[in-house]
N, CA and C atoms as an extended XYZ file, in Angstrom:
645
Properties=species:S:1:pos:R:3:atomname:S:1:resname:S:1:resid:I:1 pbc="F F F"
N       121.500       81.557       88.743 N   UNK     1
C       122.535       80.097       89.072 CA  UNK     1
C       123.420       81.187       89.609 C   UNK     1
N       123.692       81.036       90.830 N   UNK     2
C       125.025       81.215       92.384 CA  UNK     2
C       126.031       81.297       90.994 C   UNK     2
N       126.920       81.995       91.433 N   UNK     3
C       128.522       82.037       90.958 CA  UNK     3
C       128.915       81.606       91.637 C   UNK     3
N       130.085       80.625       91.433 N   UNK     4
C       131.074       79.269       92.058 CA  UNK     4
C       131.888       80.310       93.191 C   UNK     4
N       132.292       79.593       94.222 N   UNK     5
C       133.234       80.750       94.718 CA  UNK     5
C       134.694       80.664       93.417 C   UNK     5
N       134.621       80.499       93.111 N   UNK     6
C       136.210       80.107       92.204 CA  UNK     6
C       136.405       81.341       91.107 C   UNK     6
N       135.487       81.578       90.926 N   UNK     7
C       135.600       82.893       89.920 CA  UNK     7
C       134.191       84.114       90.038 C   UNK     7
N       134.357       84.090       91.668 N   UNK     8
C       133.089       85.100       92.081 CA  UNK     8
C       134.110       86.382       92.285 C   UNK     8
N       134.029       87.116       91.459 N   UNK     9
C       135.360       88.089       92.126 CA  UNK     9
C       134.404       89.517       93.236 C   UNK     9
N       133.176       89.548       92.373 N   UNK    10
C       133.022       90.851       93.636 CA  UNK    10
C       132.634       90.285       95.037 C   UNK    10
N       133.512       88.728       95.278 N   UNK    11
C       133.145       88.073       96.625 CA  UNK    11
C       134.763       88.521       97.583 C   UNK    11
N       135.562       87.982       95.621 N   UNK    12
C       137.358       88.741       96.060 CA  UNK    12
C       137.436       89.684       96.751 C   UNK    12
N       137.336       90.378       96.000 N   UNK    13
C       137.281       91.729       95.395 CA  UNK    13
C       136.821       92.945       95.450 C   UNK    13
N       135.597       92.905       96.990 N   UNK    14
C       134.937       93.815       97.074 CA  UNK    14
C       135.445       94.910       97.365 C   UNK    14
N       136.572       95.358       97.331 N   UNK    15
C       136.930       96.452       97.003 CA  UNK    15
C       137.476       97.474       95.801 C   UNK    15
N       137.483       96.796       94.797 N   UNK    16
C       137.330       97.170       93.302 CA  UNK    16
C       136.573       98.173       93.449 C   UNK    16
N       136.625       99.234       92.179 N   UNK    17
C       135.607      100.627       92.463 CA  UNK    17
C       134.322       99.976       91.396 C   UNK    17
N       134.468       98.922       90.540 N   UNK    18
C       133.553       98.284       89.575 CA  UNK    18
C       132.445       97.368       90.461 C   UNK    18
N       133.111       96.695       91.634 N   UNK    19
C       131.874       96.161       92.197 CA  UNK    19
C       131.827       96.747       93.109 C   UNK    19
N       132.289       97.853       93.618 N   UNK    20
C       131.781       98.764       94.190 CA  UNK    20
C       129.956       99.414       93.868 C   UNK    20
N       130.356       99.671       92.219 N   UNK    21
C       128.997      100.064       91.665 CA  UNK    21
C       128.206       99.198       91.777 C   UNK    21
N       127.973       97.784       91.254 N   UNK    22
C       127.301       96.518       91.183 CA  UNK    22
C       126.319       96.851       93.180 C   UNK    22
N       127.047       96.971       93.938 N   UNK    23
C       126.040       96.787       95.464 CA  UNK    23
C       125.456       98.621       95.549 C   UNK    23
N       125.892       99.469       94.462 N   UNK    24
C       124.568      100.708       94.530 CA  UNK    24
C       123.810      100.328       93.755 C   UNK    24
N       124.130       99.259       92.495 N   UNK    25
C       122.123       99.130       91.749 CA  UNK    25
C       121.794       98.156       92.739 C   UNK    25
N       122.130       97.415       93.435 N   UNK    26
C       121.720       96.111       94.346 CA  UNK    26
C       121.155       97.024       95.364 C   UNK    26
N       121.617       97.877       95.762 N   UNK    27
C       121.113       98.622       96.764 CA  UNK    27
C       120.255      100.027       96.814 C   UNK    27
N       119.630      100.075       95.137 N   UNK    28
C       119.319      101.146       95.387 CA  UNK    28
C       117.663      101.490       96.074 C   UNK    28
N       117.285      102.138       96.164 N   UNK    29
C       116.185      102.329       97.795 CA  UNK    29
C       114.804      101.962       96.773 C   UNK    29
N       113.718      101.141       96.626 N   UNK    30
C       112.422      100.806       96.141 CA  UNK    30
C       111.659      100.903       97.312 C   UNK    30
N       111.695      101.429       98.444 N   UNK    31
C       110.800      102.050       99.552 CA  UNK    31
C       109.873      102.725       99.344 C   UNK    31
N       109.620      103.621       98.938 N   UNK    32
C       108.501      104.158       98.240 CA  UNK    32
C       108.458      104.376       96.833 C   UNK    32
N       109.266      103.228       96.006 N   UNK    33
C       108.489      102.984       94.576 CA  UNK    33
C       108.082      102.162       94.245 C   UNK    33
N       107.245      102.440       93.720 N   UNK    34
C       105.906      101.825       92.842 CA  UNK    34
C       105.857      101.917       91.629 C   UNK    34
N       105.503      101.131       90.689 N   UNK    35
C       105.588      101.042       88.934 CA  UNK    35
C       104.648       99.735       89.209 C   UNK    35
N       103.756      100.394       88.204 N   UNK    36
C       102.118       98.959       87.117 CA  UNK    36
C       102.750       98.020       87.035 C   UNK    36
N       103.951       98.273       85.634 N   UNK    37
C       104.129       97.352       84.890 CA  UNK    37
C       104.581       96.746       86.094 C   UNK    37
N       104.686       96.462       87.525 N   UNK    38
C       105.862       95.647       88.156 CA  UNK    38
C       104.841       95.110       89.279 C   UNK    38
N       103.796       95.802       89.323 N   UNK    39
C       102.734       95.459       90.484 CA  UNK    39
C       101.906       94.526       89.855 C   UNK    39
N       101.773       94.474       88.544 N   UNK    40
C       100.880       94.331       87.708 CA  UNK    40
C       101.238       92.997       87.059 C   UNK    40
N       102.633       92.486       87.306 N   UNK    41
C       103.000       91.800       86.265 CA  UNK    41
C       103.416       89.912       86.258 C   UNK    41
N       102.089       89.165       84.979 N   UNK    42
C       101.871       87.963       85.416 CA  UNK    42
C       103.140       87.515       85.924 C   UNK    42
N       101.835       86.170       86.374 N   UNK    43
C       102.606       84.841       86.815 CA  UNK    43
C       103.928       85.374       87.794 C   UNK    43
N       103.764       85.824       88.774 N   UNK    44
C       105.289       86.638       89.374 CA  UNK    44
C       104.714       86.557       90.682 C   UNK    44
N       105.416       86.529       91.648 N   UNK    45
C       105.529       86.530       93.006 CA  UNK    45
C       106.517       87.762       93.408 C   UNK    45
N       106.794       87.636       94.249 N   UNK    46
C       107.198       89.187       95.201 CA  UNK    46
C       108.743       89.187       94.915 C   UNK    46
N       109.557       88.368       95.019 N   UNK    47
C       110.613       88.191       94.796 CA  UNK    47
C       110.350       88.989       93.097 C   UNK    47
N       109.881       88.706       92.215 N   UNK    48
C       110.249       89.328       91.017 CA  UNK    48
C       109.920       90.441       90.745 C   UNK    48
N       108.555       90.950       91.521 N   UNK    49
C       108.107       92.307       91.466 CA  UNK    49
C       109.314       93.294       91.727 C   UNK    49
N       110.114       92.535       93.135 N   UNK    50
C       111.180       93.508       93.805 CA  UNK    50
C       111.916       93.221       92.780 C   UNK    50
N       112.211       92.467       92.065 N   UNK    51
C       113.757       92.904       90.973 CA  UNK    51
C       112.902       94.033       90.145 C   UNK    51
N       111.956       93.382       89.691 N   UNK    52
C       111.597       94.578       88.231 CA  UNK    52
C       111.642       95.996       89.032 C   UNK    52
N       110.948       96.279       90.219 N   UNK    53
C       111.265       97.638       90.397 CA  UNK    53
C       112.763       98.101       90.870 C   UNK    53
N       113.561       96.888       90.798 N   UNK    54
C       114.877       97.527       91.050 CA  UNK    54
C       115.387       97.468       89.731 C   UNK    54
N       115.203       97.126       88.774 N   UNK    55
C       115.744       97.265       87.464 CA  UNK    55
C       114.802       98.729       86.853 C   UNK    55
N       113.522       98.713       86.867 N   UNK    56
C       112.984      100.201       86.186 CA  UNK    56
C       113.810      101.750       87.485 C   UNK    56
N       113.403      101.313       88.933 N   UNK    57
C       114.276      102.278       89.613 CA  UNK    57
C       115.491      102.405       89.008 C   UNK    57
N       116.420      101.798       88.758 N   UNK    58
C       117.797      101.819       88.885 CA  UNK    58
C       118.021      102.561       87.065 C   UNK    58
N       116.818      102.656       86.162 N   UNK    59
C       116.835      102.684       84.781 CA  UNK    59
C       116.491      104.520       84.687 C   UNK    59
N       115.875      104.279       85.917 N   UNK    60
C       115.062      105.993       85.538 CA  UNK    60
C       116.044      107.223       86.353 C   UNK    60
N       117.305      106.121       87.570 N   UNK    61
C       118.049      107.456       88.226 CA  UNK    61
C       119.074      107.016       86.889 C   UNK    61
N       119.251      106.204       85.760 N   UNK    62
C       120.120      106.597       84.783 CA  UNK    62
C       119.885      107.237       83.159 C   UNK    62
N       118.639      107.637       84.100 N   UNK    63
C       117.547      108.411       82.612 CA  UNK    63
C       117.945      110.131       83.425 C   UNK    63
N       118.090      110.248       84.018 N   UNK    64
C       118.567      111.920       84.555 CA  UNK    64
C       120.393      112.147       84.396 C   UNK    64
N       120.863      110.933       83.733 N   UNK    65
C       122.331      111.588       83.373 CA  UNK    65
C       122.433      111.633       82.097 C   UNK    65
N       123.509      111.852       82.166 N   UNK    66
C       124.323      112.555       80.524 CA  UNK    66
C       125.199      112.117       79.830 C   UNK    66
N       124.914      111.883       78.440 N   UNK    67
C       126.398      111.456       77.963 CA  UNK    67
C       127.379      110.700       78.195 C   UNK    67
N       128.307      110.511       78.598 N   UNK    68
C       129.707      109.658       79.163 CA  UNK    68
C       128.995      108.853       79.790 C   UNK    68
N       128.294      110.095       80.924 N   UNK    69
C       127.878      109.346       82.240 CA  UNK    69
C       127.424      108.196       81.933 C   UNK    69
N       125.773      108.576       81.341 N   UNK    70
C       125.175      108.207       81.202 CA  UNK    70
C       125.294      106.302       80.629 C   UNK    70
N       126.238      106.707       79.662 N   UNK    71
C       126.822      105.249       79.176 CA  UNK    71
C       127.747      104.411       79.666 C   UNK    71
N       128.144      104.862       80.992 N   UNK    72
C       129.213      104.144       81.717 CA  UNK    72
C       127.797      103.455       82.504 C   UNK    72
N       127.429      104.003       83.162 N   UNK    73
C       126.464      104.040       83.802 CA  UNK    73
C       124.836      102.366       83.263 C   UNK    73
N       125.506      102.441       82.070 N   UNK    74
C       124.320      101.920       81.253 CA  UNK    74
C       125.226      100.316       80.895 C   UNK    74
N       126.653      100.510       80.717 N   UNK    75
C       127.270       99.398       80.858 CA  UNK    75
C       127.071       98.306       82.248 C   UNK    75
N       127.550       99.497       83.239 N   UNK    76
C       127.312       98.689       84.609 CA  UNK    76
C       126.004       98.225       84.790 C   UNK    76
N       125.297       98.731       84.395 N   UNK    77
C       123.609       97.961       84.081 CA  UNK    77
C       123.170       97.157       83.735 C   UNK    77
N       123.275       97.255       82.203 N   UNK    78
C       123.534       95.876       81.375 CA  UNK    78
C       124.134       94.696       82.167 C   UNK    78
N       125.419       94.664       82.714 N   UNK    79
C       126.354       93.525       83.516 CA  UNK    79
C       125.157       93.473       84.460 C   UNK    79
N       124.750       94.280       85.872 N   UNK    80
C       124.292       93.616       86.452 CA  UNK    80
C       122.747       92.822       86.732 C   UNK    80
N       122.254       93.550       85.046 N   UNK    81
C       120.903       93.073       85.178 CA  UNK    81
C       120.712       91.332       84.747 C   UNK    81
N       121.773       91.236       83.622 N   UNK    82
C       122.005       89.677       83.536 CA  UNK    82
C       122.669       88.968       84.691 C   UNK    82
N       123.450       89.389       85.672 N   UNK    83
C       123.592       88.513       86.362 CA  UNK    83
C       122.488       88.336       87.866 C   UNK    83
N       121.623       89.747       87.679 N   UNK    84
C       120.652       89.379       88.445 CA  UNK    84
C       119.381       87.960       88.051 C   UNK    84
N       119.379       88.626       86.661 N   UNK    85
C       118.322       87.181       85.988 CA  UNK    85
C       119.308       86.064       85.799 C   UNK    85
N       120.362       86.045       85.538 N   UNK    86
C       120.827       84.011       85.868 CA  UNK    86
C       120.747       83.889       87.704 C   UNK    86
N       121.592       85.062       88.171 N   UNK    87
C       120.656       84.519       89.938 CA  UNK    87
C       119.677       83.495       89.672 C   UNK    87
N       118.770       84.579       89.564 N   UNK    88
C       117.507       84.224       89.970 CA  UNK    88
C       116.588       83.027       89.409 C   UNK    88
N       116.875       83.608       87.831 N   UNK    89
C       116.276       82.392       86.643 CA  UNK    89
C       116.878       81.545       85.888 C   UNK    89
N       118.133       81.012       86.045 N   UNK    90
C       118.521       80.281       85.020 CA  UNK    90
C       119.707       78.974       86.391 C   UNK    90
N       119.342       77.541       86.170 N   UNK    91
C       119.808       76.653       86.121 CA  UNK    91
C       120.677       75.911       85.455 C   UNK    91
N       122.169       76.257       85.639 N   UNK    92
C       123.082       75.872       84.646 CA  UNK    92
C       123.014       76.912       83.425 C   UNK    92
N       123.027       75.815       82.747 N   UNK    93
C       122.965       76.149       81.166 CA  UNK    93
C       121.315       76.753       80.602 C   UNK    93
N       121.266       76.257       81.550 N   UNK    94
C       119.098       76.347       81.273 CA  UNK    94
C       118.433       77.152       81.717 C   UNK    94
N       117.328       77.832       81.362 N   UNK    95
C       116.597       78.576       81.251 CA  UNK    95
C       115.396       77.960       82.549 C   UNK    95
N       115.371       78.407       83.540 N   UNK    96
C       113.706       77.892       84.560 CA  UNK    96
C       112.806       77.931       84.049 C   UNK    96
N       111.694       77.742       84.807 N   UNK    97
C       110.504       77.577       83.848 CA  UNK    97
C       109.676       79.415       83.969 C   UNK    97
N       110.550       80.337       84.855 N   UNK    98
C       110.302       81.578       84.751 CA  UNK    98
C       110.911       82.603       83.333 C   UNK    98
N       111.302       81.546       82.035 N   UNK    99
C       110.970       82.055       81.406 CA  UNK    99
C       109.995       83.155       80.709 C   UNK    99
N       109.023       83.273       80.698 N   UNK   100
C       107.854       84.112       81.058 CA  UNK   100
C       108.453       85.621       82.024 C   UNK   100
N       108.924       85.608       82.949 N   UNK   101
C       109.221       86.655       83.638 CA  UNK   101
C       110.358       87.480       82.893 C   UNK   101
N       111.040       86.847       82.673 N   UNK   102
C       112.974       87.095       81.948 CA  UNK   102
C       112.348       87.792       80.665 C   UNK   102
N       111.654       87.589       79.513 N   UNK   103
C       111.428       88.162       78.793 CA  UNK   103
C       110.153       89.304       79.210 C   UNK   103
N       109.556       89.239       80.108 N   UNK   104
C       108.275       90.446       80.241 CA  UNK   104
C       109.925       91.131       81.090 C   UNK   104
N       111.099       91.148       81.611 N   UNK   105
C       112.160       92.003       82.331 CA  UNK   105
C       112.558       92.439       80.782 C   UNK   105
N       113.292       91.891       80.222 N   UNK   106
C       113.676       92.717       79.028 CA  UNK   106
C       113.147       93.290       77.829 C   UNK   106
N       111.860       93.308       77.558 N   UNK   107
C       111.131       94.209       77.173 CA  UNK   107
C       110.816       95.582       78.186 C   UNK   107
N       110.399       95.625       79.374 N   UNK   108
C       110.539       96.037       80.222 CA  UNK   108
C       111.477       97.304       79.521 C   UNK   108
N       112.776       97.012       79.856 N   UNK   109
C       114.346       97.731       80.138 CA  UNK   109
C       113.812       98.126       78.310 C   UNK   109
N       114.058       97.502       77.496 N   UNK   110
C       113.490       97.839       76.272 CA  UNK   110
C       112.419       99.100       76.052 C   UNK   110
N       111.330       99.170       76.363 N   UNK   111
C       109.885      100.077       76.500 CA  UNK   111
C       110.666      101.155       76.896 C   UNK   111
N       110.820      100.914       78.273 N   UNK   112
C       112.185      102.573       79.126 CA  UNK   112
C       112.995      103.220       78.412 C   UNK   112
N       114.074      102.205       77.721 N   UNK   113
C       114.779      102.938       77.215 CA  UNK   113
C       114.305      103.903       75.486 C   UNK   113
N       113.679      103.333       75.824 N   UNK   114
C       112.587      103.726       74.014 CA  UNK   114
C       112.324      104.832       74.681 C   UNK   114
N       111.171      104.716       75.839 N   UNK   115
C       110.166      106.116       76.247 CA  UNK   115
C       111.069      107.028       76.673 C   UNK   115
N       112.019      106.851       77.065 N   UNK   116
C       113.112      108.081       77.476 CA  UNK   116
C       114.336      108.292       77.294 C   UNK   116
N       114.675      107.845       76.388 N   UNK   117
C       115.448      108.448       75.237 CA  UNK   117
C       116.968      108.136       76.533 C   UNK   117
N       117.306      106.805       76.862 N   UNK   118
C       118.404      106.468       78.080 CA  UNK   118
C       118.823      105.677       76.621 C   UNK   118
N       120.389      105.794       76.896 N   UNK   119
C       121.327      105.306       75.978 CA  UNK   119
C       121.379      103.989       75.311 C   UNK   119
N       121.068      103.087       74.500 N   UNK   120
C       121.128      101.617       74.180 CA  UNK   120
C       122.308      100.777       74.959 C   UNK   120
N       122.916      101.789       75.403 N   UNK   121
C       124.057      100.414       76.037 CA  UNK   121
C       123.279      100.385       78.004 C   UNK   121
N       122.263      100.294       77.544 N   UNK   122
C       120.967       99.681       79.062 CA  UNK   122
C       120.560       98.522       78.393 C   UNK   122
N       120.879       98.028       77.382 N   UNK   123
C       119.880       97.190       76.696 CA  UNK   123
C       120.334       95.923       77.127 C   UNK   123
N       119.560       94.954       77.971 N   UNK   124
C       119.923       93.224       78.238 CA  UNK   124
C       120.153       93.163       76.781 C   UNK   124
N       120.994       91.975       76.799 N   UNK   125
C       120.551       91.076       75.439 CA  UNK   125
C       119.907       89.907       76.122 C   UNK   125
N       119.169       89.492       75.891 N   UNK   126
C       117.828       89.072       75.958 CA  UNK   126
C       118.418       87.116       75.085 C   UNK   126
N       119.464       87.141       74.171 N   UNK   127
C       119.251       86.420       73.444 CA  UNK   127
C       120.817       85.646       73.767 C   UNK   127
N       121.307       86.345       74.733 N   UNK   128
C       122.778       85.679       75.346 CA  UNK   128
C       121.980       84.573       76.066 C   UNK   128
N       123.234       84.350       76.460 N   UNK   129
C       123.561       82.856       77.502 CA  UNK   129
C       124.519       83.398       78.948 C   UNK   129
N       124.423       82.730       79.825 N   UNK   130
C       125.027       82.761       81.206 CA  UNK   130
C       126.935       83.156       80.971 C   UNK   130
N       127.311       82.030       80.330 N   UNK   131
C       128.821       82.181       80.341 CA  UNK   131
C       128.951       83.377       79.297 C   UNK   131
N       128.241       84.005       78.969 N   UNK   132
C       128.565       85.225       77.420 CA  UNK   132
C       128.216       86.271       78.548 C   UNK   132
N       127.106       86.346       79.131 N   UNK   133
C       126.709       87.641       80.148 CA  UNK   133
C       127.974       88.018       81.179 C   UNK   133
N       128.641       86.247       81.618 N   UNK   134
C       129.516       86.858       82.542 CA  UNK   134
C       131.042       87.549       81.993 C   UNK   134
N       131.214       86.589       81.355 N   UNK   135
C       131.997       86.794       80.185 CA  UNK   135
C       132.481       88.055       79.759 C   UNK   135
N       130.985       89.043       79.386 N   UNK   136
C       131.008       90.288       78.876 CA  UNK   136
C       131.321       91.265       80.259 C   UNK   136
N       130.608       90.437       81.439 N   UNK   137
C       130.863       91.743       82.129 CA  UNK   137
C       132.370       91.411       82.993 C   UNK   137
N       132.817       90.397       83.436 N   UNK   138
C       134.036       90.213       84.155 CA  UNK   138
C       135.324       90.943       83.530 C   UNK   138
N       135.089       91.072       81.165 N   UNK   139
C       135.587       92.125       81.084 CA  UNK   139
C       135.934       93.080       81.399 C   UNK   139
N       134.892       94.081       81.330 N   UNK   140
C       134.202       95.400       81.445 CA  UNK   140
C       135.028       95.651       83.357 C   UNK   140
N       134.492       94.753       83.440 N   UNK   141
C       135.399       95.162       85.306 CA  UNK   141
C       136.203       95.140       85.190 C   UNK   141
N       137.337       94.487       84.425 N   UNK   142
C       138.760       94.372       84.588 CA  UNK   142
C       139.070       95.696       83.686 C   UNK   142
N       138.590       96.802       82.977 N   UNK   143
C       139.188       97.908       82.709 CA  UNK   143
C       138.460       98.758       83.295 C   UNK   143
N       137.218       98.313       84.133 N   UNK   144
C       137.118       99.533       84.956 CA  UNK   144
C       137.934       99.732       86.672 C   UNK   144
N       138.683       98.004       86.712 N   UNK   145
C       139.014       97.784       88.324 CA  UNK   145
C       141.157       97.871       87.337 C   UNK   145
N       141.098       98.155       86.485 N   UNK   146
C       143.124       98.283       86.006 CA  UNK   146
C       143.629       98.857       86.605 C   UNK   146
N       143.534      100.234       86.890 N   UNK   147
C       144.097      101.011       87.895 CA  UNK   147
C       144.082      100.452       89.387 C   UNK   147
N       143.355       99.799       89.817 N   UNK   148
C       143.661       99.635       91.066 CA  UNK   148
C       143.832       97.986       91.131 C   UNK   148
N       144.664       97.442       89.889 N   UNK   149
C       145.327       96.065       89.957 CA  UNK   149
C       146.547       96.041       89.905 C   UNK   149
N       147.144       96.468       91.590 N   UNK   150
C       148.883       96.497       91.568 CA  UNK   150
C       148.780       95.466       93.226 C   UNK   150
N       150.052       94.605       93.185 N   UNK   151
C       150.034       93.832       94.492 CA  UNK   151
C       151.543       94.878       95.056 C   UNK   151
N       151.688       96.483       95.238 N   UNK   152
C       152.947       96.584       95.462 CA  UNK   152
C       152.475       97.210       97.152 C   UNK   152
N       151.390       97.207       97.606 N   UNK   153
C       150.998       96.991       99.001 CA  UNK   153
C       150.091       96.019       99.504 C   UNK   153
N       150.590       94.723       98.994 N   UNK   154
C       149.616       93.685       98.717 CA  UNK   154
C       149.818       92.485       99.235 C   UNK   154
N       149.244       91.975      100.250 N   UNK   155
C       150.103       90.522      100.803 CA  UNK   155
C       149.857       89.513      100.218 C   UNK   155
N       151.079       88.314      100.221 N   UNK   156
C       151.476       87.827       99.069 CA  UNK   156
C       149.805       86.937       98.622 C   UNK   156
N       149.142       86.618       99.326 N   UNK   157
C       147.671       85.726       99.001 CA  UNK   157
C       146.483       87.102       98.143 C   UNK   157
N       147.307       87.947       98.754 N   UNK   158
C       146.091       89.221       97.756 CA  UNK   158
C       146.429       89.110       96.046 C   UNK   158
N       147.973       89.049       96.161 N   UNK   159
C       148.568       89.833       95.260 CA  UNK   159
C       148.904       88.506       94.552 C   UNK   159
N       148.335       86.791       94.723 N   UNK   160
C       147.848       85.174       94.259 CA  UNK   160
C       146.841       85.646       93.476 C   UNK   160
N       145.643       86.243       94.149 N   UNK   161
C       144.738       86.449       93.747 CA  UNK   161
C       144.264       87.281       92.654 C   UNK   161
N       145.547       88.597       92.648 N   UNK   162
C       145.244       89.808       91.402 CA  UNK   162
C       145.505       87.971       90.296 C   UNK   162
N       146.806       87.834       90.164 N   UNK   163
C       147.068       86.872       89.149 CA  UNK   163
C       146.570       85.700       88.649 C   UNK   163
N       145.679       85.511       89.653 N   UNK   164
C       144.773       84.473       89.073 CA  UNK   164
C       143.287       85.466       88.513 C   UNK   164
N       142.956       86.282       89.006 N   UNK   165
C       141.902       86.954       88.508 CA  UNK   165
C       142.902       87.065       86.829 C   UNK   165
N       143.772       87.774       86.748 N   UNK   166
C       144.309       88.483       85.473 CA  UNK   166
C       144.443       87.760       84.094 C   UNK   166
N       144.669       86.435       85.091 N   UNK   167
C       145.096       85.469       84.087 CA  UNK   167
C       143.238       84.876       83.738 C   UNK   167
N       142.780       84.635       84.480 N   UNK   168
C       141.486       84.013       84.088 CA  UNK   168
C       140.472       85.392       82.699 C   UNK   168
N       141.492       86.676       83.333 N   UNK   169
C       140.800       87.072       82.166 CA  UNK   169
C       141.247       87.494       81.292 C   UNK   169
N       142.292       86.760       80.631 N   UNK   170
C       142.983       86.840       79.432 CA  UNK   170
C       142.930       86.944       78.204 C   UNK   170
N       142.082       85.087       78.081 N   UNK   171
C       141.808       84.242       76.892 CA  UNK   171
C       140.471       85.568       76.803 C   UNK   171
N       139.954       85.420       77.120 N   UNK   172
C       138.580       86.882       77.389 CA  UNK   172
C       138.870       88.167       76.463 C   UNK   172
N       139.870       88.804       77.012 N   UNK   173
C       140.134       89.686       76.845 CA  UNK   173
C       140.913       89.584       74.524 C   UNK   173
N       141.903       88.627       75.297 N   UNK   174
C       142.478       88.714       73.883 CA  UNK   174
C       141.595       88.582       73.315 C   UNK   174
N       140.025       87.354       73.113 N   UNK   175
C       139.445       87.245       72.023 CA  UNK   175
C       138.852       88.005       71.399 C   UNK   175
N       138.671       89.125       72.735 N   UNK   176
C       137.625       90.725       72.494 CA  UNK   176
C       138.549       91.701       71.577 C   UNK   176
N       139.703       92.213       72.086 N   UNK   177
C       140.651       92.713       71.561 CA  UNK   177
C       140.458       91.645       70.176 C   UNK   177
N       140.732       91.075       70.269 N   UNK   178
C       141.205       90.454       68.262 CA  UNK   178
C       140.242       90.510       67.474 C   UNK   178
N       139.151       90.894       67.685 N   UNK   179
C       138.240       91.148       66.959 CA  UNK   179
C       136.993       92.964       66.857 C   UNK   179
N       138.166       93.441       68.089 N   UNK   180
C       137.245       94.987       68.522 CA  UNK   180
C       138.592       96.070       68.393 C   UNK   180
N       139.935       95.244       67.590 N   UNK   181
C       140.850       96.313       67.901 CA  UNK   181
C       141.908       96.075       66.666 C   UNK   181
N       142.168       97.067       66.510 N   UNK   182
C       142.921       97.577       65.252 CA  UNK   182
C       143.907       98.884       65.786 C   UNK   182
N       145.051       97.747       65.860 N   UNK   183
C       146.573       97.737       67.278 CA  UNK   183
C       145.393       98.736       68.823 C   UNK   183
N       145.938      100.009       68.837 N   UNK   184
C       145.271      100.798       69.958 CA  UNK   184
C       143.587      101.542       69.185 C   UNK   184
N       143.156      101.383       68.274 N   UNK   185
C       142.537      102.289       67.786 CA  UNK   185
C       140.983      100.563       68.010 C   UNK   185
N       139.399      101.287       68.221 N   UNK   186
C       138.069      100.631       68.320 CA  UNK   186
C       138.381      100.393       67.184 C   UNK   186
N       137.694       99.418       66.689 N   UNK   187
C       137.093       99.085       65.003 CA  UNK   187
C       135.393       99.654       65.524 C   UNK   187
N       134.552       99.681       64.454 N   UNK   188
C       133.558      101.154       64.376 CA  UNK   188
C       132.793       99.972       64.556 C   UNK   188
N       132.960       98.416       64.718 N   UNK   189
C       131.927       97.946       65.226 CA  UNK   189
C       131.443       97.262       66.472 C   UNK   189
N       132.611       97.482       67.060 N   UNK   190
C       132.125       97.450       68.783 CA  UNK   190
C       132.049       98.276       69.497 C   UNK   190
N       131.514       98.480       71.006 N   UNK   191
C       131.342       99.849       71.071 CA  UNK   191
C       132.410      100.019       72.746 C   UNK   191
N       132.503      101.401       73.386 N   UNK   192
C       132.871      101.300       73.835 CA  UNK   192
C       133.649      101.115       75.138 C   UNK   192
N       133.010      100.154       75.514 N   UNK   193
C       133.558       99.304       76.511 CA  UNK   193
C       134.778       98.531       76.436 C   UNK   193
N       135.072       99.040       75.387 N   UNK   194
C       136.218       97.407       74.913 CA  UNK   194
C       137.693       98.940       75.493 C   UNK   194
N       138.270       98.317       75.722 N   UNK   195
C       139.731       99.184       75.971 CA  UNK   195
C       140.784       99.130       74.371 C   UNK   195
N       141.312       99.304       73.963 N   UNK   196
C       142.420       98.760       72.823 CA  UNK   196
C       143.850       99.146       73.582 C   UNK   196
N       143.677      100.655       74.255 N   UNK   197
C       145.540      100.734       74.867 CA  UNK   197
C       145.715       99.515       75.299 C   UNK   197
N       147.349       99.659       74.607 N   UNK   198
C       148.233       98.472       74.776 CA  UNK   198
C       148.248       98.341       76.771 C   UNK   198
N       148.123       99.610       77.307 N   UNK   199
C       148.596       99.403       79.112 CA  UNK   199
C       147.589       98.265       79.194 C   UNK   199
N       146.248       97.526       78.759 N   UNK   200
C       145.585       97.140       79.567 CA  UNK   200
C       145.717       95.420       78.610 C   UNK   200
N       147.056       95.414       78.239 N   UNK   201
C       147.421       93.772       77.840 CA  UNK   201
C       147.218       93.408       79.046 C   UNK   201
N       146.344       91.869       79.106 N   UNK   202
C       146.723       91.138       80.645 CA  UNK   202
C       147.751       90.174       80.751 C   UNK   202
N       148.865       89.923       80.020 N   UNK   203
C       149.738       89.230       79.847 CA  UNK   203
C       150.801       90.039       80.497 C   UNK   203
N       151.073       91.311       80.042 N   UNK   204
C       152.069       92.301       80.455 CA  UNK   204
C       151.270       92.390       82.174 C   UNK   204
N       150.537       92.370       82.345 N   UNK   205
C       149.835       92.730       84.071 CA  UNK   205
C       150.184       91.749       84.823 C   UNK   205
N       150.437       90.540       84.613 N   UNK   206
C       150.144       89.538       84.638 CA  UNK   206
C       152.458       89.501       85.123 C   UNK   206
N       152.677       89.698       84.453 N   UNK   207
C       154.430       89.807       84.418 CA  UNK   207
C       154.851       90.892       85.402 C   UNK   207
N       154.315       91.974       85.475 N   UNK   208
C       153.964       92.904       86.155 CA  UNK   208
C       154.237       92.356       87.685 C   UNK   208
N       152.616       92.248       87.312 N   UNK   209
C       152.441       91.191       89.361 CA  UNK   209
C       153.333       91.077       89.827 C   UNK   209
N       153.561       89.932       88.904 N   UNK   210
C       154.361       88.548       89.770 CA  UNK   210
C       155.986       89.323       89.843 C   UNK   210
N       156.749       90.982       89.104 N   UNK   211
C       157.398       91.352       89.406 CA  UNK   211
C       157.464       92.104       90.741 C   UNK   211
N       156.649       92.521       90.905 N   UNK   212
C       156.065       93.923       92.054 CA  UNK   212
C       156.234       92.572       93.418 C   UNK   212
N       155.892       91.204       93.181 N   UNK   213
C       155.418       90.704       94.322 CA  UNK   213
C       156.394       89.347       93.545 C   UNK   213
N       157.569       88.583       94.815 N   UNK   214
C       157.916       87.535       94.386 CA  UNK   214
C       156.389       86.051       94.254 C   UNK   214
N       156.040       85.979       93.250 N   UNK   215
C       154.839       84.714       93.277 CA  UNK   215
C       155.407       83.319       93.484 C   UNK   215
């Protein structure tokens, strides 16, 4: 299901660093990349095979990265995977008739992670729904974009977009940090994609944006 214009942050802020990373995943070169799993994917059309190859090629690139670099890349990959599956196979909240394909794609990811020792942060949440996938992605992107969200040199309309963006993130941020943060410390049951440092506080950032540009 395509994103609505209202909260399609990648389209509104194409130059923020998180959204550049997703473009890299979109543009992965599969011209000479062949994978038997994708070529023999049952009940699939050419579009399914292309997405399958994009998924496995991006995973093969992450396989060669190590430590924190791989983990960070995996968080991006997971978000990208969810978004691609939502766009192609979901109609609103309901999955399309191609649930077999989506399940196989998630299986392929799990198999590659296990076989190649890739960080489990690359695992997709096959039991998730588009709403939770998007909220998880948007919050991660907020943390990654944080240092670049400012109004000092922005035109008024751009600043208004930033205020709208951070205001949208606010309830997602508080829901997550209330469950995952003890002060500035990350709870052990949560992963490192959640940032607990006070500087990421959304309400304070909205106030700062408004003060830097008379909103």
